[in-house]
ROSE-879479 format. One record per residue (C-alpha): x, y, z. Coordinates in Angstrom, 2 decimals. Example, Ala and Ser with C-alpha at 12.3 -4.5 7.8 and 13.67 -1.06 7.14 Angstrom:
BEGIN
<dokol><east>12.30</east><north>-4.50</north><up>7.80</up></dokol>
<dokol><east>13.67</east><north>-1.06</north><up>7.14</up></dokol>
//
This chain:
BEGIN
<dokol><east>172.43</east><north>162.36</north><up>7.86</up></dokol>
<dokol><east>173.35</east><north>158.82</north><up>8.79</up></dokol>
<dokol><east>172.11</east><north>156.75</north><up>11.66</up></dokol>
<dokol><east>174.28</east><north>154.04</north><up>13.11</up></dokol>
<dokol><east>173.10</east><north>150.63</north><up>14.15</up></dokol>
<dokol><east>171.97</east><north>149.99</north><up>17.71</up></dokol>
<dokol><east>174.57</east><north>148.10</north><up>19.70</up></dokol>
<dokol><east>173.36</east><north>145.59</north><up>22.27</up></dokol>
<dokol><east>174.58</east><north>145.97</north><up>25.79</up></dokol>
<dokol><east>177.49</east><north>143.68</north><up>26.56</up></dokol>
<dokol><east>176.42</east><north>140.77</north><up>28.77</up></dokol>
<dokol><east>179.63</east><north>138.88</north><up>29.06</up></dokol>
<dokol><east>182.30</east><north>141.09</north><up>27.71</up></dokol>
<dokol><east>183.78</east><north>141.13</north><up>24.24</up></dokol>
<dokol><east>187.14</east><north>139.51</north><up>23.71</up></dokol>
<dokol><east>189.54</east><north>141.96</north><up>22.09</up></dokol>
<dokol><east>192.81</east><north>140.57</north><up>20.70</up></dokol>
<dokol><east>195.83</east><north>141.86</north><up>22.58</up></dokol>
<dokol><east>197.29</east><north>143.32</north><up>19.41</up></dokol>
<dokol><east>194.18</east><north>145.37</north><up>18.82</up></dokol>
<dokol><east>194.60</east><north>147.31</north><up>22.04</up></dokol>
<dokol><east>198.26</east><north>148.00</north><up>21.62</up></dokol>
<dokol><east>198.41</east><north>149.81</north><up>18.32</up></dokol>
<dokol><east>200.70</east><north>152.80</north><up>17.94</up></dokol>
<dokol><east>201.00</east><north>153.77</north><up>14.29</up></dokol>
<dokol><east>204.41</east><north>154.44</north><up>12.85</up></dokol>
<dokol><east>204.37</east><north>158.24</north><up>13.02</up></dokol>
<dokol><east>204.57</east><north>160.30</north><up>9.86</up></dokol>
<dokol><east>206.41</east><north>162.96</north><up>11.82</up></dokol>
<dokol><east>209.23</east><north>160.49</north><up>12.52</up></dokol>
<dokol><east>209.83</east><north>159.21</north><up>8.98</up></dokol>
<dokol><east>213.24</east><north>157.60</north><up>8.65</up></dokol>
<dokol><east>214.98</east><north>154.98</north><up>6.52</up></dokol>
<dokol><east>217.25</east><north>152.06</north><up>7.32</up></dokol>
<dokol><east>217.21</east><north>148.33</north><up>8.09</up></dokol>
<dokol><east>214.47</east><north>146.54</north><up>10.00</up></dokol>
<dokol><east>216.19</east><north>143.93</north><up>12.15</up></dokol>
<dokol><east>214.66</east><north>140.84</north><up>13.68</up></dokol>
<dokol><east>215.41</east><north>137.28</north><up>14.69</up></dokol>
<dokol><east>219.12</east><north>136.45</north><up>15.08</up></dokol>
<dokol><east>219.99</east><north>140.04</north><up>14.22</up></dokol>
<dokol><east>219.03</east><north>139.50</north><up>10.59</up></dokol>
<dokol><east>217.31</east><north>141.97</north><up>8.30</up></dokol>
<dokol><east>214.00</east><north>142.22</north><up>6.46</up></dokol>
<dokol><east>215.11</east><north>141.83</north><up>2.84</up></dokol>
<dokol><east>213.59</east><north>142.02</north><up>-0.66</up></dokol>
<dokol><east>214.59</east><north>138.76</north><up>-2.35</up></dokol>
<dokol><east>217.24</east><north>139.34</north><up>-5.04</up></dokol>
<dokol><east>216.53</east><north>143.08</north><up>-4.76</up></dokol>
<dokol><east>213.74</east><north>142.57</north><up>-7.32</up></dokol>
<dokol><east>211.11</east><north>145.27</north><up>-7.76</up></dokol>
<dokol><east>208.59</east><north>142.89</north><up>-9.36</up></dokol>
<dokol><east>205.19</east><north>142.70</north><up>-7.71</up></dokol>
<dokol><east>204.99</east><north>139.54</north><up>-5.63</up></dokol>
<dokol><east>208.68</east><north>139.38</north><up>-4.76</up></dokol>
<dokol><east>209.14</east><north>137.53</north><up>-1.47</up></dokol>
<dokol><east>210.11</east><north>139.47</north><up>1.63</up></dokol>
<dokol><east>212.59</east><north>137.35</north><up>3.53</up></dokol>
<dokol><east>214.96</east><north>137.23</north><up>6.48</up></dokol>
<dokol><east>218.59</east><north>137.63</north><up>5.43</up></dokol>
<dokol><east>222.02</east><north>138.58</north><up>6.75</up></dokol>
<dokol><east>222.21</east><north>142.36</north><up>7.01</up></dokol>
<dokol><east>224.30</east><north>143.74</north><up>4.15</up></dokol>
<dokol><east>223.41</east><north>147.43</north><up>3.82</up></dokol>
<dokol><east>222.00</east><north>147.10</north><up>0.30</up></dokol>
<dokol><east>218.93</east><north>148.96</north><up>-0.93</up></dokol>
<dokol><east>216.95</east><north>145.72</north><up>-0.66</up></dokol>
<dokol><east>217.17</east><north>146.16</north><up>3.11</up></dokol>
<dokol><east>216.58</east><north>149.91</north><up>3.39</up></dokol>
<dokol><east>213.02</east><north>150.47</north><up>4.59</up></dokol>
<dokol><east>211.32</east><north>153.83</north><up>5.02</up></dokol>
<dokol><east>209.03</east><north>153.90</north><up>8.06</up></dokol>
<dokol><east>206.81</east><north>156.69</north><up>9.35</up></dokol>
<dokol><east>205.09</east><north>157.22</north><up>6.00</up></dokol>
<dokol><east>201.78</east><north>159.10</north><up>6.13</up></dokol>
<dokol><east>199.87</east><north>156.05</north><up>4.86</up></dokol>
<dokol><east>201.30</east><north>153.71</north><up>7.51</up></dokol>
<dokol><east>203.34</east><north>151.75</north><up>4.98</up></dokol>
<dokol><east>206.88</east><north>150.36</north><up>5.10</up></dokol>
<dokol><east>208.65</east><north>150.97</north><up>1.78</up></dokol>
<dokol><east>211.71</east><north>149.63</north><up>-0.01</up></dokol>
<dokol><east>212.80</east><north>149.99</north><up>-3.64</up></dokol>
<dokol><east>209.82</east><north>152.28</north><up>-4.24</up></dokol>
<dokol><east>207.22</east><north>149.66</north><up>-3.28</up></dokol>
<dokol><east>205.42</east><north>148.51</north><up>-0.14</up></dokol>
<dokol><east>205.57</east><north>145.68</north><up>2.38</up></dokol>
<dokol><east>202.33</east><north>143.83</north><up>1.57</up></dokol>
<dokol><east>200.30</east><north>140.85</north><up>2.79</up></dokol>
<dokol><east>199.63</east><north>138.62</north><up>-0.21</up></dokol>
<dokol><east>196.03</east><north>138.93</north><up>-1.45</up></dokol>
<dokol><east>195.20</east><north>141.06</north><up>1.61</up></dokol>
<dokol><east>194.78</east><north>137.79</north><up>3.50</up></dokol>
<dokol><east>194.03</east><north>137.80</north><up>7.21</up></dokol>
<dokol><east>194.92</east><north>134.14</north><up>7.67</up></dokol>
<dokol><east>197.77</east><north>132.90</north><up>9.82</up></dokol>
<dokol><east>200.65</east><north>132.03</north><up>7.50</up></dokol>
<dokol><east>199.80</east><north>134.53</north><up>4.76</up></dokol>
<dokol><east>203.07</east><north>135.40</north><up>3.03</up></dokol>
<dokol><east>204.65</east><north>138.84</north><up>2.88</up></dokol>
<dokol><east>205.61</east><north>140.28</north><up>-0.48</up></dokol>
<dokol><east>206.69</east><north>143.49</north><up>-2.20</up></dokol>
<dokol><east>203.89</east><north>145.21</north><up>-4.12</up></dokol>
<dokol><east>202.86</east><north>148.52</north><up>-5.66</up></dokol>
<dokol><east>201.74</east><north>150.85</north><up>-2.90</up></dokol>
<dokol><east>197.94</east><north>151.12</north><up>-2.87</up></dokol>
<dokol><east>196.95</east><north>152.42</north><up>0.57</up></dokol>
<dokol><east>195.02</east><north>149.30</north><up>1.58</up></dokol>
<dokol><east>195.06</east><north>147.67</north><up>5.00</up></dokol>
<dokol><east>197.34</east><north>144.94</north><up>3.65</up></dokol>
<dokol><east>200.10</east><north>147.57</north><up>3.52</up></dokol>
<dokol><east>199.47</east><north>149.43</north><up>6.78</up></dokol>
<dokol><east>201.67</east><north>148.56</north><up>9.76</up></dokol>
<dokol><east>201.65</east><north>149.66</north><up>13.38</up></dokol>
<dokol><east>203.84</east><north>149.01</north><up>16.37</up></dokol>
<dokol><east>202.26</east><north>146.58</north><up>18.79</up></dokol>
<dokol><east>203.12</east><north>145.50</north><up>22.31</up></dokol>
<dokol><east>206.81</east><north>144.96</north><up>22.89</up></dokol>
<dokol><east>208.44</east><north>145.53</north><up>19.53</up></dokol>
<dokol><east>205.96</east><north>143.75</north><up>17.27</up></dokol>
<dokol><east>204.89</east><north>145.06</north><up>13.87</up></dokol>
<dokol><east>201.15</east><north>144.63</north><up>13.42</up></dokol>
<dokol><east>199.44</east><north>144.57</north><up>10.04</up></dokol>
<dokol><east>196.36</east><north>146.73</north><up>10.54</up></dokol>
<dokol><east>194.35</east><north>144.97</north><up>7.84</up></dokol>
<dokol><east>194.51</east><north>141.68</north><up>9.69</up></dokol>
<dokol><east>195.47</east><north>142.60</north><up>13.25</up></dokol>
<dokol><east>198.27</east><north>140.03</north><up>13.01</up></dokol>
<dokol><east>202.01</east><north>140.32</north><up>13.47</up></dokol>
<dokol><east>204.98</east><north>140.22</north><up>11.12</up></dokol>
<dokol><east>206.44</east><north>136.80</north><up>11.85</up></dokol>
<dokol><east>209.41</east><north>134.58</north><up>11.03</up></dokol>
<dokol><east>207.84</east><north>131.14</north><up>10.36</up></dokol>
<dokol><east>208.66</east><north>128.60</north><up>13.07</up></dokol>
<dokol><east>211.47</east><north>130.82</north><up>14.33</up></dokol>
<dokol><east>213.60</east><north>129.73</north><up>11.34</up></dokol>
<dokol><east>216.45</east><north>132.24</north><up>11.08</up></dokol>
<dokol><east>217.95</east><north>130.72</north><up>7.92</up></dokol>
<dokol><east>218.68</east><north>133.13</north><up>5.09</up></dokol>
<dokol><east>215.80</east><north>133.18</north><up>2.62</up></dokol>
<dokol><east>213.00</east><north>132.39</north><up>5.08</up></dokol>
<dokol><east>209.95</east><north>134.21</north><up>3.69</up></dokol>
<dokol><east>208.13</east><north>136.29</north><up>6.28</up></dokol>
<dokol><east>204.46</east><north>135.89</north><up>7.08</up></dokol>
<dokol><east>201.71</east><north>137.21</north><up>9.31</up></dokol>
<dokol><east>200.67</east><north>135.24</north><up>12.38</up></dokol>
<dokol><east>198.56</east><north>135.78</north><up>15.47</up></dokol>
<dokol><east>200.56</east><north>138.02</north><up>17.79</up></dokol>
<dokol><east>202.24</east><north>136.08</north><up>20.57</up></dokol>
<dokol><east>205.20</east><north>138.24</north><up>21.72</up></dokol>
<dokol><east>207.65</east><north>135.57</north><up>20.55</up></dokol>
<dokol><east>211.23</east><north>136.40</north><up>19.59</up></dokol>
<dokol><east>210.29</east><north>135.69</north><up>15.98</up></dokol>
<dokol><east>207.85</east><north>138.65</north><up>16.10</up></dokol>
<dokol><east>210.21</east><north>141.26</north><up>17.56</up></dokol>
<dokol><east>211.65</east><north>143.93</north><up>15.26</up></dokol>
<dokol><east>213.94</east><north>146.92</north><up>15.58</up></dokol>
<dokol><east>213.12</east><north>149.81</north><up>13.26</up></dokol>
<dokol><east>215.54</east><north>152.25</north><up>11.60</up></dokol>
<dokol><east>217.43</east><north>154.25</north><up>14.18</up></dokol>
<dokol><east>217.24</east><north>151.45</north><up>16.74</up></dokol>
<dokol><east>213.71</east><north>152.29</north><up>17.89</up></dokol>
<dokol><east>211.36</east><north>149.52</north><up>18.91</up></dokol>
<dokol><east>208.49</east><north>151.65</north><up>20.16</up></dokol>
<dokol><east>207.98</east><north>154.80</north><up>18.06</up></dokol>
<dokol><east>205.40</east><north>157.07</north><up>19.56</up></dokol>
<dokol><east>203.13</east><north>159.79</north><up>18.29</up></dokol>
<dokol><east>204.25</east><north>163.27</north><up>19.36</up></dokol>
<dokol><east>201.93</east><north>165.21</north><up>21.62</up></dokol>
<dokol><east>200.11</east><north>168.02</north><up>19.92</up></dokol>
<dokol><east>199.49</east><north>166.23</north><up>16.64</up></dokol>
<dokol><east>196.10</east><north>166.56</north><up>14.98</up></dokol>
<dokol><east>193.56</east><north>163.78</north><up>14.58</up></dokol>
<dokol><east>194.58</east><north>163.22</north><up>10.96</up></dokol>
<dokol><east>197.99</east><north>162.01</north><up>12.08</up></dokol>
<dokol><east>197.84</east><north>158.26</north><up>11.25</up></dokol>
<dokol><east>198.35</east><north>157.21</north><up>14.87</up></dokol>
<dokol><east>195.66</east><north>159.54</north><up>16.18</up></dokol>
<dokol><east>193.31</east><north>158.56</north><up>13.38</up></dokol>
<dokol><east>193.59</east><north>154.88</north><up>14.20</up></dokol>
<dokol><east>192.83</east><north>155.67</north><up>17.85</up></dokol>
<dokol><east>189.76</east><north>157.63</north><up>16.71</up></dokol>
<dokol><east>188.52</east><north>154.69</north><up>14.65</up></dokol>
<dokol><east>188.97</east><north>152.36</north><up>17.62</up></dokol>
<dokol><east>187.02</east><north>154.62</north><up>19.99</up></dokol>
<dokol><east>184.13</east><north>154.92</north><up>17.53</up></dokol>
<dokol><east>184.13</east><north>151.17</north><up>16.95</up></dokol>
<dokol><east>183.98</east><north>150.55</north><up>20.70</up></dokol>
<dokol><east>180.71</east><north>152.48</north><up>20.74</up></dokol>
<dokol><east>179.30</east><north>151.19</north><up>17.47</up></dokol>
<dokol><east>180.51</east><north>147.60</north><up>17.50</up></dokol>
<dokol><east>181.55</east><north>146.79</north><up>21.09</up></dokol>
<dokol><east>185.01</east><north>146.11</north><up>19.69</up></dokol>
<dokol><east>188.18</east><north>148.08</north><up>19.05</up></dokol>
<dokol><east>188.65</east><north>146.16</north><up>15.80</up></dokol>
<dokol><east>187.04</east><north>148.63</north><up>13.40</up></dokol>
<dokol><east>188.53</east><north>146.87</north><up>10.37</up></dokol>
<dokol><east>186.35</east><north>143.83</north><up>11.06</up></dokol>
<dokol><east>183.28</east><north>145.89</north><up>10.08</up></dokol>
<dokol><east>183.80</east><north>146.17</north><up>6.31</up></dokol>
<dokol><east>181.41</east><north>143.23</north><up>5.86</up></dokol>
<dokol><east>178.77</east><north>144.32</north><up>8.39</up></dokol>
<dokol><east>175.25</east><north>144.84</north><up>6.99</up></dokol>
<dokol><east>171.74</east><north>144.70</north><up>8.45</up></dokol>
<dokol><east>168.49</east><north>146.61</north><up>8.62</up></dokol>
<dokol><east>168.24</east><north>147.83</north><up>12.20</up></dokol>
<dokol><east>164.68</east><north>149.07</north><up>11.76</up></dokol>
<dokol><east>165.44</east><north>152.77</north><up>12.02</up></dokol>
<dokol><east>163.72</east><north>153.82</north><up>8.80</up></dokol>
<dokol><east>166.98</east><north>154.16</north><up>6.87</up></dokol>
<dokol><east>167.07</east><north>150.81</north><up>5.14</up></dokol>
<dokol><east>170.26</east><north>148.80</north><up>5.28</up></dokol>
<dokol><east>173.12</east><north>150.00</north><up>7.49</up></dokol>
<dokol><east>176.51</east><north>148.66</north><up>6.50</up></dokol>
<dokol><east>180.29</east><north>148.92</north><up>6.59</up></dokol>
<dokol><east>182.81</east><north>150.70</north><up>8.76</up></dokol>
<dokol><east>180.83</east><north>153.92</north><up>9.14</up></dokol>
<dokol><east>177.22</east><north>152.79</north><up>8.84</up></dokol>
<dokol><east>176.52</east><north>153.65</north><up>5.20</up></dokol>
<dokol><east>172.74</east><north>153.57</north><up>4.74</up></dokol>
<dokol><east>170.70</east><north>152.63</north><up>1.69</up></dokol>
<dokol><east>168.10</east><north>155.23</north><up>2.64</up></dokol>
<dokol><east>170.37</east><north>158.24</north><up>3.16</up></dokol>
<dokol><east>172.49</east><north>158.40</north><up>0.02</up></dokol>
<dokol><east>175.92</east><north>157.63</north><up>1.43</up></dokol>
<dokol><east>175.68</east><north>153.93</north><up>0.54</up></dokol>
<dokol><east>174.74</east><north>154.89</north><up>-3.00</up></dokol>
<dokol><east>177.72</east><north>157.23</north><up>-3.23</up></dokol>
<dokol><east>180.00</east><north>154.51</north><up>-1.90</up></dokol>
<dokol><east>178.87</east><north>151.92</north><up>-4.46</up></dokol>
<dokol><east>179.14</east><north>154.54</north><up>-7.22</up></dokol>
<dokol><east>182.72</east><north>155.29</north><up>-6.17</up></dokol>
<dokol><east>183.55</east><north>151.58</north><up>-5.97</up></dokol>
<dokol><east>182.09</east><north>150.99</north><up>-9.42</up></dokol>
<dokol><east>183.98</east><north>153.93</north><up>-10.91</up></dokol>
<dokol><east>187.20</east><north>152.29</north><up>-9.73</up></dokol>
<dokol><east>186.17</east><north>148.70</north><up>-10.46</up></dokol>
<dokol><east>183.39</east><north>148.42</north><up>-13.07</up></dokol>
<dokol><east>181.47</east><north>145.18</north><up>-13.06</up></dokol>
<dokol><east>181.95</east><north>144.53</north><up>-9.34</up></dokol>
<dokol><east>179.42</east><north>142.38</north><up>-7.50</up></dokol>
<dokol><east>177.50</east><north>145.44</north><up>-6.20</up></dokol>
<dokol><east>177.34</east><north>147.41</north><up>-9.45</up></dokol>
<dokol><east>174.11</east><north>145.74</north><up>-10.52</up></dokol>
<dokol><east>172.35</east><north>147.23</north><up>-7.48</up></dokol>
<dokol><east>172.98</east><north>150.86</north><up>-8.43</up></dokol>
<dokol><east>169.52</east><north>151.37</north><up>-10.03</up></dokol>
<dokol><east>167.84</east><north>149.94</north><up>-6.93</up></dokol>
<dokol><east>169.98</east><north>152.06</north><up>-4.57</up></dokol>
<dokol><east>168.98</east><north>155.17</north><up>-6.50</up></dokol>
<dokol><east>165.33</east><north>154.12</north><up>-6.30</up></dokol>
<dokol><east>165.26</east><north>153.42</north><up>-2.55</up></dokol>
<dokol><east>167.29</east><north>156.48</north><up>-1.56</up></dokol>
<dokol><east>165.29</east><north>158.46</north><up>0.98</up></dokol>
<dokol><east>163.22</east><north>155.44</north><up>2.04</up></dokol>
<dokol><east>163.57</east><north>152.29</north><up>4.11</up></dokol>
<dokol><east>162.62</east><north>150.08</north><up>1.15</up></dokol>
<dokol><east>164.59</east><north>147.00</north><up>0.10</up></dokol>
<dokol><east>162.99</east><north>146.96</north><up>-3.35</up></dokol>
<dokol><east>165.45</east><north>145.63</north><up>-5.89</up></dokol>
<dokol><east>167.99</east><north>144.78</north><up>-3.18</up></dokol>
<dokol><east>166.59</east><north>141.61</north><up>-1.66</up></dokol>
<dokol><east>167.22</east><north>138.74</north><up>-1.48</up></dokol>
<dokol><east>170.93</east><north>138.76</north><up>-2.37</up></dokol>
<dokol><east>172.23</east><north>142.27</north><up>-1.59</up></dokol>
<dokol><east>173.48</east><north>141.41</north><up>1.90</up></dokol>
<dokol><east>175.29</east><north>138.33</north><up>0.59</up></dokol>
<dokol><east>176.90</east><north>140.31</north><up>-2.22</up></dokol>
<dokol><east>177.92</east><north>143.10</north><up>0.17</up></dokol>
<dokol><east>179.79</east><north>140.59</north><up>2.31</up></dokol>
<dokol><east>181.45</east><north>139.19</north><up>-0.80</up></dokol>
<dokol><east>182.53</east><north>142.68</north><up>-1.88</up></dokol>
<dokol><east>183.91</east><north>143.33</north><up>1.60</up></dokol>
<dokol><east>186.65</east><north>140.83</north><up>0.91</up></dokol>
<dokol><east>187.90</east><north>143.00</north><up>-1.97</up></dokol>
<dokol><east>190.72</east><north>145.37</north><up>-1.00</up></dokol>
<dokol><east>189.39</east><north>147.87</north><up>-3.56</up></dokol>
<dokol><east>186.00</east><north>147.97</north><up>-1.81</up></dokol>
<dokol><east>187.67</east><north>148.33</north><up>1.58</up></dokol>
<dokol><east>189.70</east><north>151.25</north><up>0.24</up></dokol>
<dokol><east>186.49</east><north>152.80</north><up>-1.15</up></dokol>
<dokol><east>184.81</east><north>152.54</north><up>2.27</up></dokol>
<dokol><east>187.76</east><north>154.27</north><up>3.94</up></dokol>
<dokol><east>187.88</east><north>156.95</north><up>1.24</up></dokol>
<dokol><east>184.17</east><north>157.75</north><up>1.52</up></dokol>
<dokol><east>184.35</east><north>157.78</north><up>5.32</up></dokol>
<dokol><east>187.16</east><north>160.31</north><up>5.10</up></dokol>
<dokol><east>185.56</east><north>162.42</north><up>2.38</up></dokol>
<dokol><east>182.11</east><north>162.69</north><up>3.93</up></dokol>
<dokol><east>182.76</east><north>162.57</north><up>7.68</up></dokol>
<dokol><east>186.34</east><north>162.47</north><up>8.93</up></dokol>
<dokol><east>188.09</east><north>165.12</north><up>6.83</up></dokol>
<dokol><east>185.39</east><north>167.82</north><up>7.15</up></dokol>
<dokol><east>185.13</east><north>167.26</north><up>10.90</up></dokol>
<dokol><east>188.88</east><north>167.47</north><up>11.45</up></dokol>
<dokol><east>189.06</east><north>170.56</north><up>9.23</up></dokol>
<dokol><east>186.35</east><north>172.26</north><up>11.29</up></dokol>
<dokol><east>188.13</east><north>171.33</north><up>14.50</up></dokol>
<dokol><east>191.37</east><north>172.84</north><up>13.28</up></dokol>
<dokol><east>189.52</east><north>175.99</north><up>12.20</up></dokol>
<dokol><east>187.99</east><north>176.25</north><up>15.68</up></dokol>
<dokol><east>191.41</east><north>175.88</north><up>17.28</up></dokol>
<dokol><east>190.65</east><north>172.64</north><up>19.13</up></dokol>
<dokol><east>193.15</east><north>169.84</north><up>19.45</up></dokol>
<dokol><east>192.79</east><north>166.12</north><up>18.73</up></dokol>
<dokol><east>190.11</east><north>165.50</north><up>21.39</up></dokol>
<dokol><east>187.93</east><north>168.29</north><up>20.07</up></dokol>
<dokol><east>188.44</east><north>167.14</north><up>16.51</up></dokol>
<dokol><east>187.39</east><north>163.67</north><up>17.61</up></dokol>
<dokol><east>184.28</east><north>165.04</north><up>19.35</up></dokol>
<dokol><east>183.27</east><north>166.66</north><up>16.05</up></dokol>
<dokol><east>183.95</east><north>163.48</north><up>14.09</up></dokol>
<dokol><east>182.06</east><north>161.21</north><up>16.48</up></dokol>
<dokol><east>179.08</east><north>163.55</north><up>16.29</up></dokol>
<dokol><east>179.23</east><north>163.46</north><up>12.49</up></dokol>
<dokol><east>179.29</east><north>159.66</north><up>12.55</up></dokol>
<dokol><east>176.04</east><north>159.52</north><up>14.50</up></dokol>
<dokol><east>174.19</east><north>162.62</north><up>13.32</up></dokol>
<dokol><east>175.72</east><north>163.27</north><up>9.90</up></dokol>
<dokol><east>178.13</east><north>166.08</north><up>9.13</up></dokol>
<dokol><east>175.36</east><north>168.67</north><up>8.86</up></dokol>
<dokol><east>173.92</east><north>167.40</north><up>12.14</up></dokol>
<dokol><east>177.29</east><north>167.96</north><up>13.77</up></dokol>
<dokol><east>177.34</east><north>171.49</north><up>12.39</up></dokol>
<dokol><east>173.92</east><north>172.14</north><up>13.93</up></dokol>
<dokol><east>175.18</east><north>170.92</north><up>17.31</up></dokol>
<dokol><east>178.13</east><north>173.28</north><up>16.97</up></dokol>
<dokol><east>175.83</east><north>176.18</north><up>16.13</up></dokol>
<dokol><east>173.82</east><north>175.62</north><up>19.30</up></dokol>
<dokol><east>177.01</east><north>175.31</north><up>21.36</up></dokol>
<dokol><east>178.02</east><north>178.76</north><up>20.09</up></dokol>
<dokol><east>175.15</east><north>180.17</north><up>22.13</up></dokol>
<dokol><east>176.86</east><north>178.84</north><up>25.28</up></dokol>
<dokol><east>180.57</east><north>179.37</north><up>24.64</up></dokol>
<dokol><east>183.21</east><north>180.28</north><up>22.07</up></dokol>
<dokol><east>185.89</east><north>178.02</north><up>20.56</up></dokol>
<dokol><east>189.57</east><north>178.91</north><up>21.03</up></dokol>
<dokol><east>189.77</east><north>180.44</north><up>17.55</up></dokol>
<dokol><east>187.19</east><north>183.01</north><up>18.74</up></dokol>
<dokol><east>188.96</east><north>183.67</north><up>22.02</up></dokol>
<dokol><east>187.25</east><north>181.05</north><up>24.13</up></dokol>
<dokol><east>188.64</east><north>178.46</north><up>26.53</up></dokol>
<dokol><east>189.08</east><north>175.05</north><up>24.89</up></dokol>
<dokol><east>187.75</east><north>173.01</north><up>27.80</up></dokol>
<dokol><east>184.74</east><north>175.28</north><up>28.30</up></dokol>
<dokol><east>183.97</east><north>175.11</north><up>24.60</up></dokol>
<dokol><east>184.18</east><north>171.32</north><up>24.41</up></dokol>
<dokol><east>181.95</east><north>170.95</north><up>27.46</up></dokol>
<dokol><east>179.38</east><north>173.17</north><up>25.73</up></dokol>
<dokol><east>179.64</east><north>171.14</north><up>22.52</up></dokol>
<dokol><east>179.24</east><north>167.84</north><up>24.39</up></dokol>
<dokol><east>176.29</east><north>169.24</north><up>26.34</up></dokol>
<dokol><east>174.52</east><north>169.98</north><up>23.07</up></dokol>
<dokol><east>175.56</east><north>166.61</north><up>21.68</up></dokol>
<dokol><east>173.91</east><north>164.84</north><up>24.61</up></dokol>
<dokol><east>170.71</east><north>166.87</north><up>24.13</up></dokol>
<dokol><east>170.65</east><north>165.82</north><up>20.47</up></dokol>
<dokol><east>171.27</east><north>162.15</north><up>21.28</up></dokol>
<dokol><east>168.38</east><north>162.04</north><up>23.72</up></dokol>
<dokol><east>165.95</east><north>163.15</north><up>21.02</up></dokol>
<dokol><east>166.07</east><north>159.64</north><up>19.54</up></dokol>
<dokol><east>165.46</east><north>156.52</north><up>21.63</up></dokol>
<dokol><east>168.15</east><north>154.53</north><up>19.84</up></dokol>
<dokol><east>170.72</east><north>157.12</north><up>20.92</up></dokol>
<dokol><east>169.45</east><north>157.78</north><up>24.41</up></dokol>
<dokol><east>172.36</east><north>155.98</north><up>26.05</up></dokol>
<dokol><east>174.95</east><north>158.76</north><up>26.10</up></dokol>
<dokol><east>177.83</east><north>156.77</north><up>27.59</up></dokol>
<dokol><east>180.00</east><north>157.30</north><up>24.50</up></dokol>
<dokol><east>180.09</east><north>160.92</north><up>25.68</up></dokol>
<dokol><east>179.71</east><north>160.54</north><up>29.45</up></dokol>
<dokol><east>182.18</east><north>157.73</north><up>30.15</up></dokol>
<dokol><east>184.52</east><north>158.26</north><up>27.21</up></dokol>
<dokol><east>184.89</east><north>161.79</north><up>25.81</up></dokol>
<dokol><east>184.04</east><north>163.48</north><up>29.11</up></dokol>
<dokol><east>186.62</east><north>161.30</north><up>30.85</up></dokol>
<dokol><east>189.33</east><north>162.39</north><up>28.45</up></dokol>
<dokol><east>188.28</east><north>166.01</north><up>28.87</up></dokol>
<dokol><east>188.23</east><north>165.85</north><up>32.69</up></dokol>
<dokol><east>191.69</east><north>164.34</north><up>32.58</up></dokol>
<dokol><east>192.90</east><north>167.30</north><up>30.54</up></dokol>
<dokol><east>193.82</east><north>164.96</north><up>27.68</up></dokol>
<dokol><east>193.11</east><north>167.47</north><up>24.92</up></dokol>
<dokol><east>195.70</east><north>165.82</north><up>22.67</up></dokol>
<dokol><east>193.95</east><north>162.44</north><up>22.99</up></dokol>
<dokol><east>197.21</east><north>160.77</north><up>23.96</up></dokol>
<dokol><east>197.30</east><north>157.09</north><up>24.76</up></dokol>
<dokol><east>196.91</east><north>155.11</north><up>26.92</up></dokol>
<dokol><east>193.17</east><north>155.68</north><up>27.04</up></dokol>
<dokol><east>190.88</east><north>153.97</north><up>29.53</up></dokol>
<dokol><east>187.15</east><north>154.43</north><up>29.00</up></dokol>
<dokol><east>183.83</east><north>152.63</north><up>28.96</up></dokol>
<dokol><east>180.86</east><north>152.43</north><up>26.62</up></dokol>
<dokol><east>177.55</east><north>150.86</north><up>27.71</up></dokol>
<dokol><east>179.38</east><north>149.89</north><up>30.90</up></dokol>
<dokol><east>181.99</east><north>147.84</north><up>29.04</up></dokol>
<dokol><east>185.60</east><north>148.86</north><up>29.72</up></dokol>
<dokol><east>188.16</east><north>149.43</north><up>26.96</up></dokol>
<dokol><east>191.83</east><north>150.32</north><up>26.92</up></dokol>
<dokol><east>193.88</east><north>151.65</north><up>24.02</up></dokol>
<dokol><east>197.61</east><north>151.58</north><up>24.75</up></dokol>
//
């Protein structure tokens, strides 16, 4: 069971970049291929139609060649041409980072969403696909830049669409729904919709579980941090955290820092800049918490909101803790798969969730249920469709 860090009450509001509240992932259900058109009616183009890693992605006169045929709506959120992915060089988040073609690897540097207007937002950085200085000359290499709604950040996707949407009725593991889920959880855990900014987070919050870190609150005292570093090391031996594996095994089940201090937090933040470590965090989050919760929701016949309620409970109480909450809810109501009413069932589940939260002082503020999930449920938004307006700890959020 994991225990997330305590989030301070907002005393002045948290600034959330406009792009972060306007995400709408390119939907897997609407996969299509064709040109991506931008400034001056020109096309996103792979320079010289080369398939070499690092090939520049440029603006060029549209010519119908394979170097300008992009597949959008892929399940991993990527844009693909010539069998490779549109990629931010070195997974940089800096303004001006160049765009290249690279082997598809599932990292945030290759995930793209539709933002406000017809922007394309790189989810790893929260920044927009951009034509530098509005230069429409052939051969201008594209970059990422802070989103500003300029003409040099407006793109038309294959089929002429500028605002692809996620179909109603899709499950939480649809990429668009999943990103919404991550934003809602981050609002509660981090007072920010920018969940990707949390890869480097680490601190001991004094809850008896040692260090809490990363996008899902991996803890040194509960085993999931150990499993994460083991997975990272299996993929990338000799990484900066590998040397802490003996200590992580030793402190598992305790709040001890023995063998971790004084440099573990520094090295964690260093590792967080590695796309391989980021991918490992996402993979472990999915394996331990997200995928089992969504699977259980599907088995119970609940839609995206119910699947999210299960996942959010697993984030705070651990997957087995979520299962215990579900077991108690079964004494009150039945899920749709057992002939029950979906709304009645979710109210029963949330009732039991609130009871569980109040057992621990750090979780006694139940606004992530009361002024978020309950709001969606009262509105009949069982598909968790955007836009979503909600509050956590009294702080308002909006996901478009």
